[in-house]
C-alpha positions as a printed Julia matrix, in Angstrom:
77×3 Matrix{Float64}:
 -21.5    -4.62  18.73
 -19.26   -2.92  21.24
 -21.18   -0.04  22.86
 -18.11    2.19  22.48
 -18.39    1.79  18.7
 -22.0     3.0   18.5
 -21.11    6.74  18.31
 -18.49    5.97  15.67
 -21.02    3.97  13.64
 -23.46    6.88  13.83
 -20.78    9.34  12.72
 -19.67    7.16   9.81
 -23.27    6.47   8.73
 -24.2    10.15   8.81
 -21.16   11.16   6.77
 -21.53    8.37   4.21
 -25.15    9.4    3.67
 -23.89   12.6    2.01
 -20.23   11.98   1.11
 -18.51    9.09  -0.7
 -15.96    8.48   2.08
 -14.93    9.42   5.59
 -11.44    9.43   7.07
 -11.09    8.58  10.75
  -8.18   10.64  12.06
  -9.21   11.68  15.58
  -6.95    9.95  18.15
  -9.81    8.67  20.32
 -11.63    7.23  17.29
  -8.41    5.7   15.98
  -7.85    3.96  19.33
 -11.24    2.28  18.98
 -10.51    1.19  15.43
  -6.98    0.03  16.28
  -8.36   -2.11  19.11
  -9.81   -4.4   16.42
  -7.85   -6.9   14.37
  -7.81   -6.42  10.62
 -10.37   -9.21  10.21
 -12.65   -7.68  12.86
 -12.37   -4.26  11.21
 -13.3    -5.68   7.79
 -16.22   -7.61   9.32
 -17.37   -4.48  11.17
 -17.31   -2.49   7.92
 -19.03   -5.25   5.92
 -21.84   -5.52   8.49
 -22.7    -1.91   7.72
 -22.22   -2.11   3.95
 -18.92   -0.24   4.01
 -15.47   -0.87   2.69
 -12.4     0.02   4.73
  -8.82    0.98   3.87
  -5.97    1.75   6.24
  -4.03    4.8    5.06
  -0.7     6.36   6.04
   0.45    3.38   8.04
  -2.76    3.26  10.06
  -2.83    6.95  10.98
  -5.97    7.29   8.86
  -8.75    4.79   8.35
 -11.0     5.34   5.34
 -14.55    4.02   5.26
 -16.58    4.17   2.06
 -19.9     2.85   0.79
 -19.37   -0.51  -0.86
 -22.26   -1.38  -3.17
 -21.1    -5.0   -3.53
 -21.11   -5.57   0.2
 -24.41   -3.78   0.59
 -26.06   -5.94  -2.09
 -24.7    -9.11  -0.49
 -26.04   -8.05   2.91
 -29.49   -7.3    1.44
 -29.67  -10.66  -0.32
 -29.02  -12.47   2.99
 -32.08  -10.85   4.6
């Protein structure tokens, strides 16, 4: 994982522990997310058991807990 993404992962994980979704709207965070292709972004989210949706033409990125992905990840272990 890219070291620059670690703080973003921690932020998303902390928020999703108490809320059903998080919207990434901060310009610096969006730059990190936009540096990934769509496939990389979906893989990044799936690795953490999240779903991802681009909103407002990419000006917001929504991450949410995805039970289906989480179950699939657990069954691989």
